[in-house]
C-alpha positions in Angstrom: 178.4 -210.7 -51.3 181.0 -212.0 -48.9 182.4 -215.5 -49.0 180.7 -216.2 -45.7 177.3 -215.0 -47.0 177.7 -217.4 -50.0 178.2 -220.3 -47.6 175.1 -219.3 -45.6 173.1 -219.3 -48.9 174.5 -222.5 -50.2 172.2 -224.5 -52.4 172.8 -228.2 -52.0 169.7 -229.1 -54.0 166.2 -230.3 -53.0 165.0 -233.1 -50.7 161.3 -233.5 -50.7 158.8 -236.3 -50.2 161.5 -238.6 -48.8 161.0 -241.4 -46.3 163.9 -243.1 -44.5 162.8 -246.2 -42.5 164.8 -248.8 -40.6 168.1 -247.1 -41.6 171.3 -246.5 -39.7 174.2 -248.7 -38.7 176.6 -249.1 -35.8 180.1 -248.3 -37.1 181.8 -248.0 -33.7 185.3 -249.4 -33.3 185.9 -252.7 -31.6 187.0 -251.1 -28.3 183.4 -249.9 -27.6 184.8 -246.6 -26.4 184.3 -244.5 -29.5 180.6 -244.9 -30.3 179.6 -244.0 -33.8 176.2 -244.6 -35.5 174.7 -243.4 -38.7 171.8 -241.0 -38.6 168.7 -241.1 -40.8 169.3 -237.8 -42.7 172.4 -235.7 -41.9 173.0 -232.1 -43.0 176.6 -230.9 -42.7 177.0 -227.2 -43.2 174.1 -227.0 -45.7 172.8 -223.6 -46.5 169.4 -221.9 -46.8 169.3 -222.2 -50.6 168.6 -225.9 -50.1 165.0 -227.0 -50.0 163.9 -229.7 -47.5 160.2 -230.5 -47.0 157.8 -233.4 -46.5 160.5 -235.8 -45.2 160.3 -238.5 -42.6 162.7 -240.7 -40.7 161.4 -243.6 -38.7 162.9 -246.6 -36.8 166.4 -245.4 -37.4 169.2 -246.8 -35.3 170.5 -243.4 -34.2 169.2 -239.8 -34.7 166.4 -239.1 -37.2 167.6 -235.7 -38.5 171.0 -234.4 -37.7 172.1 -230.8 -38.4 175.8 -230.0 -38.0 176.0 -226.2 -38.5 174.5 -224.5 -41.6 171.3 -222.6 -42.2 169.1 -225.0 -44.1 165.4 -224.7 -43.4 163.2 -227.8 -42.7 159.5 -227.8 -43.3 156.9 -230.6 -42.7 159.3 -233.1 -41.3 158.5 -236.1 -39.1 160.8 -238.2 -36.9 159.3 -241.3 -35.3 160.6 -244.0 -33.0 164.3 -243.5 -33.7 167.0 -244.8 -31.5 168.4 -241.5 -30.3 167.2 -237.9 -30.9 164.4 -237.1 -33.3 166.0 -233.8 -34.3 169.7 -233.3 -33.3 171.2 -229.8 -33.7 174.8 -229.0 -33.2 177.9 -226.9 -34.2 176.2 -223.6 -34.8 173.1 -224.5 -36.8 171.1 -221.4 -37.4 168.2 -222.4 -39.8 164.5 -222.4 -39.4 162.3 -225.4 -38.8 158.5 -225.3 -39.2 155.7 -227.9 -38.8 157.7 -230.7 -37.1 156.4 -233.8 -35.6 158.5 -236.1 -33.3 157.4 -239.2 -31.4 160.2 -240.5 -29.2 158.9 -243.9 -28.2 160.5 -246.2 -25.6 164.0 -246.4 -27.2 164.7 -242.8 -28.2 166.4 -239.9 -26.2 164.9 -236.5 -27.0 162.5 -235.0 -29.5 165.0 -232.2 -30.0 168.6 -231.9 -28.6 170.3 -228.6 -29.2 174.0 -228.4 -28.7 176.5 -225.7 -29.6 179.8 -226.0 -27.8 182.9 -226.3 -30.0 186.6 -226.2 -29.1 185.6 -226.7 -25.5 183.8 -223.3 -25.2 180.1 -222.9 -24.6 180.3 -219.4 -26.1 182.0 -220.4 -29.3 180.7 -218.7 -32.5 178.6 -219.2 -34.4 176.3 -220.2 -31.5 173.5 -222.7 -32.4 170.3 -220.7 -32.9 167.5 -222.9 -34.3 164.2 -221.1 -35.0 161.4 -223.7 -34.5 157.9 -222.5 -35.3 155.0 -225.0 -35.0 156.1 -228.4 -33.6 154.5 -231.3 -31.8 157.0 -233.2 -29.7 155.7 -236.3 -27.9 158.1 -238.0 -25.4 158.2 -241.7 -24.5 156.8 -241.8 -21.0 156.1 -243.8 -19.0 158.3 -246.6 -20.5 161.1 -244.2 -21.5 162.9 -242.6 -18.5 165.8 -241.0 -20.3 164.8 -237.5 -19.4 163.5 -234.4 -21.1 161.5 -234.2 -24.3 163.7 -231.2 -25.4 167.2 -230.6 -24.2 169.0 -227.3 -24.8 172.6 -227.1 -23.7 176.2 -226.1 -24.3 175.5 -222.5 -24.8 172.8 -222.9 -27.4 170.2 -220.2 -28.0 167.2 -220.1 -30.3 163.5 -219.3 -30.9 160.9 -221.9 -29.9 157.4 -220.8 -30.8 153.9 -222.4 -31.2 154.9 -225.8 -29.8 153.2 -228.7 -28.1 155.6 -230.6 -25.8 154.2 -233.6 -23.9 154.4 -237.1 -22.5 157.9 -237.1 -20.9 159.5 -237.1 -17.5 160.2 -233.3 -18.0 159.4 -231.0 -20.8 162.5 -228.8 -21.4 166.0 -229.2 -19.8 168.4 -226.3 -20.2 172.0 -226.9 -18.9 175.7 -226.2 -19.4 174.8 -222.6 -20.3 177.0 -219.9 -21.7 176.3 -216.2 -21.8 172.9 -216.6 -23.5 169.7 -215.2 -21.8 166.2 -216.6 -21.4 163.5 -214.3 -22.4 159.9 -214.0 -23.6 160.6 -210.8 -25.5 161.1 -211.8 -29.2 164.6 -211.1 -30.5 163.1 -210.4 -33.9 165.6 -212.6 -35.8 168.8 -214.4 -35.2 170.2 -213.0 -31.9 173.0 -215.1 -30.4 172.3 -214.3 -26.8 168.6 -215.3 -26.4 166.6 -218.4 -25.7 163.0 -217.4 -26.5 159.8 -219.3 -25.9 156.3 -218.2 -26.9 152.8 -219.7 -27.3 154.1 -223.2 -26.3 152.0 -225.8 -24.5 153.5 -228.2 -21.9 151.9 -231.0 -19.9 154.5 -231.1 -17.1 157.0 -228.9 -15.3 160.2 -227.6 -16.7 163.7 -227.9 -15.2 164.2 -224.2 -15.5 161.7 -221.4 -14.8 162.9 -217.9 -15.6 161.3 -215.9 -18.4 159.1 -218.5 -20.0 155.6 -218.0 -21.3 152.8 -220.6 -20.9 149.4 -220.1 -22.4 147.8 -223.4 -21.6 148.4 -227.0 -20.3 147.0 -230.3 -21.5 148.0 -233.9 -21.7 148.4 -236.2 -24.7 148.9 -240.0 -24.9 150.3 -241.8 -27.9 151.2 -245.4 -27.4 154.0 -247.0 -29.3 153.3 -249.9 -31.6 
């Protein structure tokens, strides 16, 4: 097995039945230019041998779950009323996420933000390729006007299947793209070049339209408090 494969299969232990509430801290410098806040739970290059399930982050100052690269899988995770993104993906994360729940509220940004760019290139490798199967993402409208419930940008790809995305100004925003494609033909695994949606329900329009599949529309309302 190659050294790279060993890294992908890294086992950093088990995190299960964990709740992180009212965490986070602002550790920005005094200039106010370099902003830096602490996330609820952060995974940095954690591999798929790590077990993460039944975890929740709520009322955190910054992001709920942050995934910087790695291949760790998340299952049965909830992120509620946090100060930034519920699930923040960056720097080539390529794991699987199943049975997620996110409630943005009036102070958060996105239920999921997927970034990839590194070294100034939107086609840098490894490209972020999250595989999300089964998620309910509820935005913060009408009080929160920060934008989309899900934002995919900076050359990110991925699989997004069996999702409910609702209660925001827009459902999905896709911007700052690289060479990746948008398709409703399943790539059948990790394929750097595709953004694939299937069996997902939206209650509003998207900011991009090509090659997306909709099977139904309905509206949810979940007040904060």
